[in-house]
C-alpha positions, 0 to 999 in steps of 0.5 A: 754247111754240107757237101753236095752228094752227085752220081758220076754220070750226072756229068754236067752237074757235077761239074758246075758244082766243083765249080760253085763249091770247089768240093764235092762228093761222087758216087758210083765212080768205080765198081765194087769189085774194085774198090774191095780188092784195093782195100784188101790190097791196102789192109795189107800193106798198112798191117806192118807199119807203126803209126806215124810212118812218114820219113819227116814224121819227126818235125811234122808229126802234128801235122801228118798225124801221130796215130796216122798212117801214111803210104806212097809210091801207091801203084805197087800196092795193088793193080787196079789203082792204075786202074783208078789213076787212068779212069777216063772221069777223072782224067776228064774232069781234072783236064777241064778243070785245070784247063790243060791235059793232067799228069799225076802229081801225088799218090798217097794212102791215109789211114787215120786210126783210133784217137787221131787228132783234128788235122791242121786246116791248109790247101794242098795247092799252097805247096806253089804259094810263092810261085803265084801261078795262074788259075787252077794247079791241082785236082784231088780225089780221095776215094773212101775205101772205108766208110766216111763218118763225121766220127771216124775221122771223115775229111773236113771241107769248107765248100766255097772256100777256092773263092774266099779272099785273102782276108776272108774271116772263117769260122767252124760253121764253114766246114763239113765232113765229107761223109761217104760210104766206102766206094764213093769219092770226095773231089776238090779243087787244090785251093780248097780248105780242108784238114784230116777229121779227128777219130773219135771211134775204135775204126780206122778210116782209109782214103786213097788219095790221087791228085793231078796238075797241068802237064806244065807243072813239075810234078811233086813226086818222082814216081821212079825213087817212089816205086820198086827199081823197074816197077814203072816199065811194067805198067801200061803205056798211057801210065807211063805217059801220065807219070811223064816216065820214059822208060829209056830216059831222055832221047835227042836227035843230033843233026 
């Protein structure tokens, strides 16, 4: 089993492959300068963080990773992350995939350190499994800020799993590592089965995750509280709209 790798310029083939496999690797999406700058900024932000640094790590350490660092409120760490979030390709593909105008759902930096074990299998849209909502609910991207290899913790994905029936019996042969060079990106459906890979090297594998949901679905991340006070006021109007952020809060007209 292997993930398809397609250039961002080949938009027609790319969406066909996404529809068929539910996950693929995209090359040539971001300029090298943007990726390199984000990578340096994120490395500085991660430097002072301990492993397993998430607030609920005590209860979910095995899933979140005992040798993994995570960052949230990601827009504060590098100005170029805002450019990534607004990338026309991502917005148009998310719109087409979801069937509705997209909004930002969550963002996260995931740094898988040496000795980390493989994460438990899951699909991200499972967050809404009890609601039984129609259609595709989540479009995701994981931008490689370092090379992703099978040895250093590349995301393990099951191509086609977004179409599996609930009683499908899968095996290890159904999964493939999202091996890609720095600057490439894994894009995938919220219903694609995947996990963080095991890191058997001395390197730290770093990825930047961005997720989009339909405009009618409540986003999981409260970006007002995940970023410093007043930070969202400094962002572009189109970014604020994507975050459904209004500087003056709710406004009503009474008459």
